[in-house]
C-alpha positions as CSV (number, residue, x, y, z in Angstrom):
1,M,8.8,-19.1,-6.8
2,S,5.7,-21.0,-6.6
3,E,2.1,-20.2,-5.8
4,T,2.1,-22.1,-2.7
5,H,5.3,-20.8,-1.5
6,D,3.8,-17.0,-1.9
7,E,0.4,-18.1,-0.2
8,D,2.7,-19.7,2.8
9,A,4.7,-16.5,3.2
10,M,1.7,-14.4,3.1
11,M,0.3,-16.8,5.9
12,Q,3.4,-15.9,8.1
13,E,3.1,-12.3,7.9
14,P,1.9,-10.6,11.0
15,V,-1.3,-8.6,10.8
16,R,-0.5,-4.9,10.4
17,V,-2.5,-2.4,12.2
18,L,-2.4,1.2,11.5
19,V,-2.9,3.7,14.4
20,V,-3.7,6.9,13.7
21,D,-3.9,9.8,16.2
22,D,-2.4,13.2,16.1
23,E,-1.6,12.7,19.9
24,P,2.4,11.4,19.9
25,A,1.7,9.6,23.3
26,I,-1.4,7.9,22.2
27,C,0.2,6.6,19.3
28,K,3.5,5.5,21.1
29,A,1.4,3.7,23.9
30,L,-1.0,1.9,21.3
31,M,2.2,0.6,19.2
32,I,3.8,-0.7,22.1
33,A,0.8,-2.6,23.0
34,L,-0.1,-3.7,19.8
35,Q,4.0,-5.1,19.1
36,R,3.7,-6.8,22.5
37,A,0.7,-8.8,21.3
38,G,2.2,-9.8,18.1
39,Y,1.2,-7.2,15.6
40,D,3.3,-5.3,13.0
41,A,2.1,-1.7,14.4
42,R,2.7,1.3,12.2
43,S,1.5,5.0,13.1
44,A,0.4,8.3,11.4
45,Q,-0.4,11.4,13.4
46,S,-2.3,13.0,10.4
47,G,-4.6,11.9,8.1
48,D,-2.5,13.0,5.2
49,S,0.3,10.8,6.5
50,A,-2.0,7.7,7.0
51,L,-3.5,8.0,3.6
52,A,0.2,8.1,2.2
53,L,1.3,5.2,4.3
54,M,-1.8,3.3,3.1
55,G,-0.8,4.1,-0.6
56,R,2.8,2.4,0.0
57,E,1.8,-0.3,2.5
58,H,-0.7,-3.1,3.1
59,I,-3.0,-2.5,6.2
60,D,-4.8,-5.1,7.7
61,V,-6.8,-3.1,10.5
62,L,-7.1,0.8,10.8
63,L,-7.3,2.2,14.4
64,I,-8.0,5.8,13.9
65,D,-9.2,8.8,16.1
66,L,-12.3,10.4,14.9
67,R,-10.6,14.1,15.2
68,I,-7.6,14.6,13.6
69,P,-6.6,18.2,12.7
70,D,-5.8,17.9,9.3
71,T,-8.7,15.6,8.0
72,R,-11.2,14.1,10.0
73,G,-10.8,10.0,10.9
74,D,-14.4,9.4,9.4
75,V,-13.3,10.9,6.2
76,V,-9.8,9.1,6.2
77,F,-11.9,6.0,6.9
78,E,-14.0,6.5,3.6
79,L,-11.1,7.6,1.5
80,A,-9.1,4.7,2.7
81,A,-12.1,2.2,2.4
82,A,-12.4,3.4,-1.2
83,T,-8.8,1.9,-2.2
84,H,-9.0,-0.7,0.3
85,P,-12.1,-2.2,0.7
86,H,-11.2,-4.7,3.5
87,L,-10.9,-1.8,5.8
88,R,-14.4,-0.9,5.6
89,H,-14.9,-4.1,8.1
90,Q,-11.8,-4.0,9.6
91,T,-11.6,-0.1,11.3
92,V,-12.0,0.8,14.7
93,F,-12.7,4.5,15.7
94,M,-11.4,6.1,18.9
95,T,-12.7,9.0,20.3
96,G,-13.0,11.2,23.3
97,D,-16.2,13.0,21.3
98,I,-19.2,11.3,22.8
99,S,-21.5,14.1,21.3
100,E,-24.6,12.4,19.2
101,R,-22.8,14.0,15.7
102,A,-19.8,11.8,16.6
103,T,-21.6,8.6,17.5
104,R,-23.9,9.0,14.2
105,L,-20.7,9.5,12.3
106,I,-19.1,6.4,13.6
107,A,-22.4,4.4,13.7
108,S,-22.7,5.5,9.7
109,C,-19.4,3.7,8.8
110,K,-20.5,0.5,10.8
111,C,-17.4,0.3,12.7
112,P,-16.7,-0.3,16.3
113,M,-15.9,2.6,18.7
114,L,-13.5,2.8,21.7
115,K,-14.3,5.8,23.9
116,K,-10.9,7.4,25.1
117,P,-9.9,6.9,27.8
118,F,-10.0,3.0,27.2
119,E,-8.0,-0.1,28.4
120,L,-5.6,-1.3,26.4
121,R,-6.8,-4.9,26.9
122,E,-10.3,-3.4,25.2
123,M,-8.3,-1.9,22.3
124,L,-6.5,-5.4,21.6
125,T,-9.5,-7.8,22.1
126,T,-11.3,-5.4,19.7
127,V,-8.8,-5.4,16.9
128,A,-8.3,-9.2,17.7
129,G,-12.0,-9.4,16.7
130,L,-11.5,-7.6,13.2
131,V,-8.2,-9.7,12.2
132,P,-8.5,-11.2,8.8
133,E,-9.5,-15.0,9.5
134,R,-6.3,-16.3,7.4
135,K,-3.9,-14.6,9.9
136,L,-5.5,-15.5,13.0
137,D,-4.0,-18.8,13.6
138,V,-0.4,-17.4,12.6
139,R,0.2,-14.9,15.4
140,G,0.2,-17.8,18.0
141,Q,-0.6,-15.3,20.9
142,S,-3.9,-14.0,21.9
143,A,-4.3,-10.5,22.3
């Protein structure tokens, strides 16, 4: 297989988004919205399962809740970004916690934040803004 063919195949793959939230209904709703927008969506309901999935699969964009019972979202983010540096700039935090501490944690990660509850359109727009350039034209759909 030629290098050009490998690059073409890579360019045709949909953008893979991992949703990490301990609430099954939120995972399901976000996955449906992302899939309808043309993304390859995955979900995990714990920090440990998210990290395990990222160990097996490439993730383009991480959409993560700050408050996850087993491992806080900011900790999962730091662990993921240590092995997948692109996630440092391609992660969105979701939270219903609007405390000063939560806001500081997210601000220190320099990632966008969606305050729960949020509109699905707002989430799709935020994710689309983080999509790697090489894949933007491939989806053929606006989010």
